[in-house]
Structures are given as structure tokens and as C-alpha cells.
DOSE-382827 format. One record per atom (N, C-alpha, C, CB): atom name; chain; residue number from 1; x, y, z. Coordinates in Angstrom, 3 decimals. Glycine has a CB too. Layout:
BEGIN
+------+--------+-------+----------+----------+----------+
: voke : drenlo : sekol :     east :    north :       up :
+------+--------+-------+----------+----------+----------+
:   CA :      A :   NUM :        X :        Y :        Z :
...
+------+--------+-------+----------+----------+----------+
//
This chain:
BEGIN
+------+--------+-------+----------+----------+----------+
: voke : drenlo : sekol :     east :    north :       up :
+------+--------+-------+----------+----------+----------+
:    N :      A :     1 :   17.649 :   14.679 :    0.320 :
:   CA :      A :     1 :   18.221 :   13.554 :    0.655 :
:    C :      A :     1 :   16.601 :   12.991 :    0.857 :
:   CB :      A :     1 :   19.445 :   13.602 :    1.987 :
:    N :      A :     2 :   16.179 :   11.703 :    0.259 :
:   CA :      A :     2 :   14.947 :   11.070 :    0.372 :
:    C :      A :     2 :   14.890 :   10.011 :    1.203 :
:   CB :      A :     2 :   14.515 :   10.691 :   -0.753 :
:    N :      A :     3 :   14.234 :    9.824 :    2.202 :
:   CA :      A :     3 :   14.403 :    8.668 :    3.492 :
:    C :      A :     3 :   13.090 :    8.171 :    2.927 :
:   CB :      A :     3 :   14.456 :    9.211 :    5.464 :
:    N :      A :     4 :   12.787 :    6.398 :    2.721 :
:   CA :      A :     4 :   11.615 :    5.999 :    2.650 :
:    C :      A :     4 :   10.755 :    5.432 :    3.921 :
:   CB :      A :     4 :   11.734 :    5.176 :    1.735 :
:    N :      A :     5 :    9.608 :    5.385 :    4.033 :
:   CA :      A :     5 :    9.022 :    5.175 :    5.018 :
:    C :      A :     5 :    8.296 :    3.598 :    4.789 :
:   CB :      A :     5 :    8.148 :    6.404 :    5.252 :
:    N :      A :     6 :    8.833 :    2.695 :    5.422 :
:   CA :      A :     6 :    8.451 :    1.518 :    5.235 :
:    C :      A :     6 :    7.537 :    0.844 :    6.417 :
:   CB :      A :     6 :    9.612 :    0.850 :    4.968 :
:    N :      A :     7 :    6.756 :   -0.267 :    5.670 :
:   CA :      A :     7 :    6.237 :   -0.944 :    6.858 :
:    C :      A :     7 :    7.176 :   -1.848 :    7.584 :
:   CB :      A :     7 :    5.094 :   -1.709 :    6.496 :
:    N :      A :     8 :    7.745 :   -1.473 :    8.803 :
:   CA :      A :     8 :    8.386 :   -2.351 :    9.361 :
:    C :      A :     8 :    8.269 :   -3.816 :    9.337 :
:   CB :      A :     8 :    8.325 :   -2.028 :   10.300 :
:    N :      A :     9 :    9.317 :   -4.304 :    9.248 :
:   CA :      A :     9 :    9.637 :   -5.791 :    9.231 :
:    C :      A :     9 :    9.029 :   -6.761 :   10.500 :
:   CB :      A :     9 :   11.257 :   -5.879 :    9.244 :
:    N :      A :    10 :    9.479 :   -5.858 :   11.769 :
:   CA :      A :    10 :    8.799 :   -6.735 :   13.048 :
:    C :      A :    10 :    7.639 :   -5.942 :   13.584 :
:   CB :      A :    10 :    9.905 :   -7.009 :   14.392 :
:    N :      A :    11 :    6.732 :   -5.498 :   12.556 :
:   CA :      A :    11 :    5.474 :   -4.710 :   13.217 :
:    C :      A :    11 :    4.356 :   -5.587 :   13.668 :
:   CB :      A :    11 :    4.818 :   -3.687 :   12.193 :
:    N :      A :    12 :    4.192 :   -6.716 :   13.006 :
:   CA :      A :    12 :    3.437 :   -7.818 :   13.440 :
:    C :      A :    12 :    3.901 :   -9.230 :   13.324 :
:   CB :      A :    12 :    2.326 :   -7.746 :   12.830 :
:    N :      A :    13 :    3.457 :  -10.244 :   13.747 :
:   CA :      A :    13 :    3.957 :  -11.554 :   13.661 :
:    C :      A :    13 :    3.629 :  -12.270 :   12.427 :
:   CB :      A :    13 :    3.513 :  -12.286 :   14.739 :
:    N :      A :    14 :    4.420 :  -13.110 :   12.113 :
:   CA :      A :    14 :    3.500 :  -13.868 :   10.659 :
:    C :      A :    14 :    3.871 :  -12.939 :    9.662 :
:   CB :      A :    14 :    1.549 :  -13.953 :   10.706 :
:    N :      A :    15 :    3.500 :  -13.703 :    8.234 :
:   CA :      A :    15 :    3.505 :  -13.188 :    7.009 :
:    C :      A :    15 :    2.351 :  -12.225 :    6.531 :
:   CB :      A :    15 :    3.588 :  -14.242 :    6.222 :
:    N :      A :    16 :    1.378 :  -11.958 :    7.268 :
:   CA :      A :    16 :    0.377 :  -11.540 :    6.964 :
:    C :      A :    16 :    0.059 :  -10.170 :    6.384 :
:   CB :      A :    16 :   -0.121 :  -11.762 :    7.827 :
:    N :      A :    17 :   -0.691 :   -9.743 :    5.555 :
:   CA :      A :    17 :   -0.623 :   -8.677 :    4.868 :
:    C :      A :    17 :   -1.540 :   -7.738 :    5.727 :
:   CB :      A :    17 :   -0.998 :   -8.912 :    3.405 :
:    N :      A :    18 :   -1.042 :   -6.415 :    5.569 :
:   CA :      A :    18 :   -1.912 :   -5.487 :    6.251 :
:    C :      A :    18 :   -2.454 :   -4.459 :    5.482 :
:   CB :      A :    18 :   -1.290 :   -4.910 :    7.282 :
:    N :      A :    19 :   -3.321 :   -3.291 :    5.578 :
:   CA :      A :    19 :   -4.201 :   -2.412 :    4.840 :
:    C :      A :    19 :   -3.871 :   -1.079 :    5.479 :
:   CB :      A :    19 :   -5.779 :   -2.819 :    4.929 :
:    N :      A :    20 :   -3.527 :   -0.145 :    4.600 :
:   CA :      A :    20 :   -3.541 :    0.968 :    5.268 :
:    C :      A :    20 :   -4.621 :    1.760 :    5.501 :
:   CB :      A :    20 :   -2.808 :    1.591 :    4.827 :
:    N :      A :    21 :   -5.057 :    1.871 :    6.713 :
:   CA :      A :    21 :   -6.316 :    2.174 :    7.107 :
:    C :      A :    21 :   -6.536 :    3.794 :    7.043 :
:   CB :      A :    21 :   -6.529 :    1.569 :    8.515 :
:    N :      A :    22 :   -5.272 :    4.737 :    7.349 :
:   CA :      A :    22 :   -5.589 :    6.107 :    7.323 :
:    C :      A :    22 :   -4.206 :    6.510 :    7.221 :
:   CB :      A :    22 :   -6.442 :    6.708 :    8.543 :
:    N :      A :    23 :   -4.116 :    7.601 :    6.433 :
:   CA :      A :    23 :   -2.935 :    8.480 :    6.187 :
:    C :      A :    23 :   -3.139 :    9.918 :    7.297 :
:   CB :      A :    23 :   -2.929 :    8.936 :    4.355 :
:    N :      A :    24 :   -2.348 :   10.094 :    8.340 :
:   CA :      A :    24 :   -2.717 :   11.257 :    9.026 :
:    C :      A :    24 :   -2.366 :   12.392 :    9.013 :
:   CB :      A :    24 :   -2.654 :   11.166 :    9.904 :
:    N :      A :    25 :   -1.518 :   12.376 :    7.876 :
:   CA :      A :    25 :   -0.918 :   13.945 :    7.557 :
:    C :      A :    25 :   -1.178 :   13.599 :    5.433 :
:   CB :      A :    25 :    1.570 :   14.233 :    8.408 :
:    N :      A :    26 :   -1.295 :   14.862 :    5.240 :
:   CA :      A :    26 :   -1.719 :   15.026 :    3.825 :
:    C :      A :    26 :   -0.459 :   15.051 :    3.108 :
:   CB :      A :    26 :   -2.593 :   16.321 :    3.536 :
:    N :      A :    27 :   -0.434 :   14.446 :    1.715 :
:   CA :      A :    27 :    0.650 :   14.179 :    1.058 :
:    C :      A :    27 :    1.085 :   15.953 :    0.678 :
:   CB :      A :    27 :    0.292 :   12.995 :   -0.297 :
:    N :      A :    28 :    2.320 :   15.669 :    0.859 :
:   CA :      A :    28 :    3.200 :   17.019 :    0.713 :
:    C :      A :    28 :    3.362 :   18.088 :    1.941 :
:   CB :      A :    28 :    2.557 :   17.851 :   -0.455 :
:    N :      A :    29 :    2.940 :   17.524 :    3.039 :
:   CA :      A :    29 :    2.740 :   18.004 :    4.431 :
:    C :      A :    29 :    4.177 :   18.150 :    4.879 :
:   CB :      A :    29 :    1.842 :   16.980 :    5.399 :
:    N :      A :    30 :    4.545 :   18.909 :    5.656 :
:   CA :      A :    30 :    5.689 :   19.064 :    6.385 :
:    C :      A :    30 :    5.620 :   18.128 :    7.525 :
:   CB :      A :    30 :    5.876 :   20.447 :    6.799 :
:    N :      A :    31 :    6.618 :   17.007 :    7.693 :
:   CA :      A :    31 :    6.500 :   16.143 :    8.784 :
:    C :      A :    31 :    7.752 :   16.424 :    9.903 :
:   CB :      A :    31 :    6.497 :   14.626 :    8.188 :
:    N :      A :    32 :    7.465 :   16.357 :   11.325 :
:   CA :      A :    32 :    8.697 :   16.187 :   12.345 :
:    C :      A :    32 :    9.166 :   14.925 :   12.339 :
:   CB :      A :    32 :    8.392 :   16.489 :   13.787 :
:    N :      A :    33 :   10.330 :   14.188 :   12.811 :
:   CA :      A :    33 :   10.873 :   12.896 :   13.104 :
:    C :      A :    33 :    9.852 :   12.594 :   14.005 :
:   CB :      A :    33 :   12.361 :   12.786 :   13.649 :
:    N :      A :    34 :    9.459 :   11.613 :   13.883 :
:   CA :      A :    34 :    8.558 :   10.818 :   15.390 :
:    C :      A :    34 :    7.073 :   10.928 :   14.769 :
:   CB :      A :    34 :    8.658 :   11.937 :   17.329 :
:    N :      A :    35 :    6.552 :   11.783 :   14.101 :
:   CA :      A :    35 :    5.233 :   12.026 :   13.979 :
:    C :      A :    35 :    4.380 :   10.933 :   13.919 :
:   CB :      A :    35 :    5.030 :   12.741 :   12.981 :
:    N :      A :    36 :    3.291 :   10.467 :   13.765 :
:   CA :      A :    36 :    2.617 :    9.616 :   13.080 :
:    C :      A :    36 :    1.986 :    9.852 :   11.981 :
:   CB :      A :    36 :    1.936 :    9.185 :   13.691 :
:    N :      A :    37 :    2.399 :    9.297 :   10.994 :
:   CA :      A :    37 :    1.757 :    9.424 :    9.361 :
:    C :      A :    37 :    0.750 :    8.772 :    9.101 :
:   CB :      A :    37 :    2.576 :    8.987 :    8.256 :
:    N :      A :    38 :    0.536 :    7.397 :    9.527 :
:   CA :      A :    38 :   -0.487 :    6.564 :    8.747 :
:    C :      A :    38 :   -0.547 :    5.281 :   10.032 :
:   CB :      A :    38 :    0.172 :    5.991 :    6.873 :
:    N :      A :    39 :   -1.742 :    4.809 :    9.556 :
:   CA :      A :    39 :   -2.263 :    3.617 :   10.582 :
:    C :      A :    39 :   -2.385 :    2.426 :    9.460 :
:   CB :      A :    39 :   -3.985 :    3.997 :   11.494 :
:    N :      A :    40 :   -1.882 :    1.498 :    9.972 :
:   CA :      A :    40 :   -1.520 :    0.232 :    9.062 :
:    C :      A :    40 :   -2.835 :   -0.730 :    9.850 :
:   CB :      A :    40 :    0.489 :   -0.498 :    9.292 :
:    N :      A :    41 :   -3.674 :   -1.533 :    9.730 :
:   CA :      A :    41 :   -4.741 :   -2.873 :   10.278 :
:    C :      A :    41 :   -3.946 :   -3.797 :    9.542 :
:   CB :      A :    41 :   -6.647 :   -2.932 :    9.793 :
:    N :      A :    42 :   -4.022 :   -4.952 :   10.626 :
:   CA :      A :    42 :   -3.612 :   -6.332 :   10.579 :
:    C :      A :    42 :   -4.315 :   -7.172 :   11.608 :
:   CB :      A :    42 :   -2.150 :   -6.435 :   10.761 :
:    N :      A :    43 :   -5.413 :   -7.569 :   10.492 :
:   CA :      A :    43 :   -6.237 :   -9.109 :   11.716 :
:    C :      A :    43 :   -6.745 :   -8.210 :   12.698 :
:   CB :      A :    43 :   -4.909 :  -10.579 :   12.768 :
:    N :      A :    44 :   -7.622 :   -7.169 :   12.580 :
:   CA :      A :    44 :   -8.006 :   -6.227 :   13.773 :
:    C :      A :    44 :   -6.983 :   -5.520 :   14.604 :
:   CB :      A :    44 :   -8.741 :   -6.971 :   14.722 :
:    N :      A :    45 :   -5.881 :   -5.641 :   14.400 :
:   CA :      A :    45 :   -4.927 :   -5.047 :   15.369 :
:    C :      A :    45 :   -4.725 :   -3.442 :   14.502 :
:   CB :      A :    45 :   -3.287 :   -6.174 :   15.566 :
:    N :      A :    46 :   -4.648 :   -2.589 :   15.189 :
:   CA :      A :    46 :   -4.091 :   -1.298 :   14.420 :
:    C :      A :    46 :   -2.783 :   -0.872 :   14.963 :
:   CB :      A :    46 :   -5.082 :   -0.032 :   14.536 :
:    N :      A :    47 :   -2.193 :   -0.683 :   13.753 :
:   CA :      A :    47 :   -0.445 :   -0.082 :   14.123 :
:    C :      A :    47 :   -0.255 :    1.245 :   13.460 :
:   CB :      A :    47 :    0.962 :   -1.175 :   13.407 :
:    N :      A :    48 :    0.630 :    2.001 :   13.891 :
:   CA :      A :    48 :    0.760 :    3.267 :   13.619 :
:    C :      A :    48 :    2.432 :    3.574 :   13.150 :
:   CB :      A :    48 :    0.227 :    4.050 :   14.929 :
:    N :      A :    49 :    2.424 :    4.265 :   11.849 :
:   CA :      A :    49 :    3.718 :    4.232 :   11.390 :
:    C :      A :    49 :    4.349 :    5.818 :   11.665 :
:   CB :      A :    49 :    3.693 :    3.733 :    9.774 :
:    N :      A :    50 :    5.740 :    6.058 :   11.807 :
:   CA :      A :    50 :    5.915 :    6.993 :   12.589 :
:    C :      A :    50 :    7.017 :    7.602 :   11.522 :
:   CB :      A :    50 :    6.277 :    6.585 :   14.149 :
:    N :      A :    51 :    7.070 :    9.140 :   11.194 :
:   CA :      A :    51 :    8.202 :    9.489 :   10.228 :
:    C :      A :    51 :    9.433 :    9.504 :   10.749 :
:   CB :      A :    51 :    8.066 :   10.717 :    9.639 :
:    N :      A :    52 :   10.419 :    8.627 :    9.898 :
:   CA :      A :    52 :   11.879 :    8.624 :   10.492 :
:    C :      A :    52 :   12.892 :    9.704 :   10.491 :
:   CB :      A :    52 :   12.535 :    7.686 :    9.908 :
:    N :      A :    53 :   12.409 :   10.640 :    9.814 :
:   CA :      A :    53 :   13.185 :   11.888 :    9.351 :
:    C :      A :    53 :   12.151 :   13.214 :    9.342 :
:   CB :      A :    53 :   13.835 :   11.598 :    7.742 :
:    N :      A :    54 :   12.668 :   14.287 :    9.401 :
:   CA :      A :    54 :   11.675 :   15.419 :    9.175 :
:    C :      A :    54 :   11.863 :   15.677 :    8.075 :
:   CB :      A :    54 :   11.702 :   16.583 :    9.915 :
:    N :      A :    55 :   10.670 :   16.447 :    7.286 :
:   CA :      A :    55 :   11.048 :   16.808 :    5.619 :
:    C :      A :    55 :    9.473 :   16.663 :    4.926 :
:   CB :      A :    55 :   12.400 :   15.406 :    4.747 :
:    N :      A :    56 :    9.437 :   16.743 :    3.932 :
:   CA :      A :    56 :    8.206 :   16.718 :    3.278 :
:    C :      A :    56 :    7.681 :   15.435 :    2.831 :
:   CB :      A :    56 :    8.272 :   17.519 :    2.236 :
:    N :      A :    57 :    6.593 :   14.905 :    3.247 :
:   CA :      A :    57 :    5.884 :   13.666 :    3.081 :
:    C :      A :    57 :    5.295 :   13.598 :    1.644 :
:   CB :      A :    57 :    4.768 :   13.537 :    4.160 :
:    N :      A :    58 :    5.896 :   12.312 :    0.885 :
:   CA :      A :    58 :    5.250 :   11.887 :   -0.481 :
:    C :      A :    58 :    4.596 :   10.733 :   -0.379 :
:   CB :      A :    58 :    6.179 :   11.711 :   -1.584 :
:    N :      A :    59 :    3.292 :   10.311 :   -0.352 :
:   CA :      A :    59 :    2.545 :    9.574 :    0.011 :
:    C :      A :    59 :    2.641 :    8.311 :   -1.333 :
:   CB :      A :    59 :    1.226 :   10.403 :    0.352 :
:    N :      A :    60 :    3.067 :    7.085 :   -1.156 :
:   CA :      A :    60 :    3.205 :    6.398 :   -2.135 :
:    C :      A :    60 :    1.977 :    5.088 :   -2.535 :
:   CB :      A :    60 :    4.533 :    5.986 :   -1.878 :
:    N :      A :    61 :    1.174 :    4.914 :   -1.648 :
:   CA :      A :    61 :    0.085 :    3.856 :   -1.480 :
:    C :      A :    61 :   -0.926 :    4.685 :   -0.511 :
:   CB :      A :    61 :    0.692 :    2.292 :   -0.759 :
:    N :      A :    62 :   -2.219 :    4.525 :   -1.292 :
:   CA :      A :    62 :   -3.410 :    5.352 :   -1.088 :
:    C :      A :    62 :   -3.659 :    4.447 :   -0.043 :
:   CB :      A :    62 :   -4.562 :    5.616 :   -2.285 :
:    N :      A :    63 :   -4.992 :    5.134 :    0.783 :
:   CA :      A :    63 :   -5.546 :    4.702 :    2.028 :
:    C :      A :    63 :   -6.198 :    3.213 :    1.306 :
:   CB :      A :    63 :   -6.769 :    5.967 :    2.809 :
:    N :      A :    64 :   -6.291 :    2.103 :    1.923 :
:   CA :      A :    64 :   -6.961 :    0.495 :    1.598 :
:    C :      A :    64 :   -6.026 :   -0.002 :    0.573 :
:   CB :      A :    64 :   -8.714 :    0.427 :    0.898 :
:    N :      A :    65 :   -4.930 :    0.796 :    0.658 :
:   CA :      A :    65 :   -4.087 :   -0.786 :   -0.437 :
:    C :      A :    65 :   -3.507 :   -1.549 :    0.749 :
:   CB :      A :    65 :   -2.340 :   -0.320 :   -1.861 :
:    N :      A :    66 :   -3.345 :   -2.454 :    0.129 :
:   CA :      A :    66 :   -3.001 :   -3.937 :    0.844 :
:    C :      A :    66 :   -1.338 :   -3.718 :    0.797 :
:   CB :      A :    66 :   -3.654 :   -5.600 :   -0.206 :
:    N :      A :    67 :   -0.734 :   -3.921 :    1.710 :
:   CA :      A :    67 :    0.788 :   -3.621 :    2.130 :
:    C :      A :    67 :    1.360 :   -4.844 :    2.808 :
:   CB :      A :    67 :    0.927 :   -2.327 :    3.186 :
:    N :      A :    68 :    2.748 :   -5.052 :    2.306 :
:   CA :      A :    68 :    3.152 :   -6.362 :    3.297 :
:    C :      A :    68 :    4.475 :   -5.929 :    3.928 :
:   CB :      A :    68 :    3.399 :   -7.956 :    2.408 :
:    N :      A :    69 :    5.066 :   -6.457 :    4.719 :
:   CA :      A :    69 :    6.417 :   -5.785 :    5.577 :
:    C :      A :    69 :    7.122 :   -5.570 :    4.577 :
:   CB :      A :    69 :    7.302 :   -6.659 :    6.712 :
:    N :      A :    70 :    8.036 :   -4.559 :    5.033 :
:   CA :      A :    70 :    8.920 :   -3.944 :    4.177 :
:    C :      A :    70 :    8.630 :   -3.026 :    2.976 :
:   CB :      A :    70 :    9.552 :   -4.854 :    3.764 :
:    N :      A :    71 :    7.240 :   -2.967 :    2.859 :
:   CA :      A :    71 :    6.341 :   -2.014 :    1.581 :
:    C :      A :    71 :    6.999 :   -0.791 :    1.726 :
:   CB :      A :    71 :    4.485 :   -1.719 :    1.783 :
:    N :      A :    72 :    7.428 :    0.013 :    0.539 :
:   CA :      A :    72 :    7.534 :    1.433 :    0.699 :
:    C :      A :    72 :    6.078 :    1.834 :    0.454 :
:   CB :      A :    72 :    8.622 :    2.142 :   -0.308 :
:    N :      A :    73 :    5.907 :    2.831 :    1.684 :
:   CA :      A :    73 :    4.457 :    3.260 :    1.744 :
:    C :      A :    73 :    4.403 :    4.972 :    1.577 :
:   CB :      A :    73 :    3.765 :    2.723 :    3.300 :
:    N :      A :    74 :    5.513 :    5.291 :    1.660 :
:   CA :      A :    74 :    6.259 :    6.855 :    1.624 :
:    C :      A :    74 :    7.000 :    7.329 :    1.753 :
:   CB :      A :    74 :    6.154 :    7.558 :    2.002 :
:    N :      A :    75 :    7.656 :    8.394 :    1.435 :
:   CA :      A :    75 :    9.037 :    8.751 :    1.352 :
:    C :      A :    75 :    9.116 :   10.246 :    1.876 :
:   CB :      A :    75 :    9.598 :    8.571 :   -0.167 :
:    N :      A :    76 :   10.185 :   10.526 :    2.525 :
:   CA :      A :    76 :   10.271 :   12.085 :    3.103 :
:    C :      A :    76 :   11.160 :   12.852 :    2.674 :
:   CB :      A :    76 :   10.488 :   12.235 :    4.433 :
:    N :      A :    77 :   11.279 :   13.614 :    2.172 :
:   CA :      A :    77 :   12.163 :   14.676 :    1.534 :
:    C :      A :    77 :   13.025 :   15.703 :    2.183 :
:   CB :      A :    77 :   11.416 :   15.380 :    0.824 :
:    N :      A :    78 :   13.574 :   15.487 :    2.902 :
:   CA :      A :    78 :   14.663 :   16.368 :    3.933 :
:    C :      A :    78 :   15.353 :   17.552 :    3.621 :
:   CB :      A :    78 :   15.780 :   15.616 :    4.290 :
+------+--------+-------+----------+----------+----------+
//
């Protein structure tokens, strides 16, 4: 089963786009539910993205990619 990791719709206010500043886990690595996997910066504020389930991470968007709320940035294969 594959689960998308999306930029949460309620992570910040407004329709401003963010930038993936860091992947904290390598592509293909095993992650546990709740692990921090990425950081997104919006207007000088840093937000952390967690793995929704345990499994193998597949990165869909690279560092420095501009992303909007709801964008799929990675997947986790359980």
C-alpha cells in the first residue's frame, strides 16, 4: 500500500507557496510513522513534515522545489 506525503493544507495561513529546504531522510530509506522527513520554509518560517505511516520513502520533489499546500512531495510504501 502506498501513502502520499502531502504538504498539509493547514500548515500555514494564506495561499503562499513554500520551498522544500531539506530532506531529513534519503530516498528509499525506511521511515517510522511520525518520523520527521522534510522541512519546508514559508516566508522565513520553517515547518516540519512527518511520515504518516511506516515504510519505504520515495521522494517525489527535490530540495529547493517550490510547493503549494496539498502538493504530494513523497510517498511511503508500507
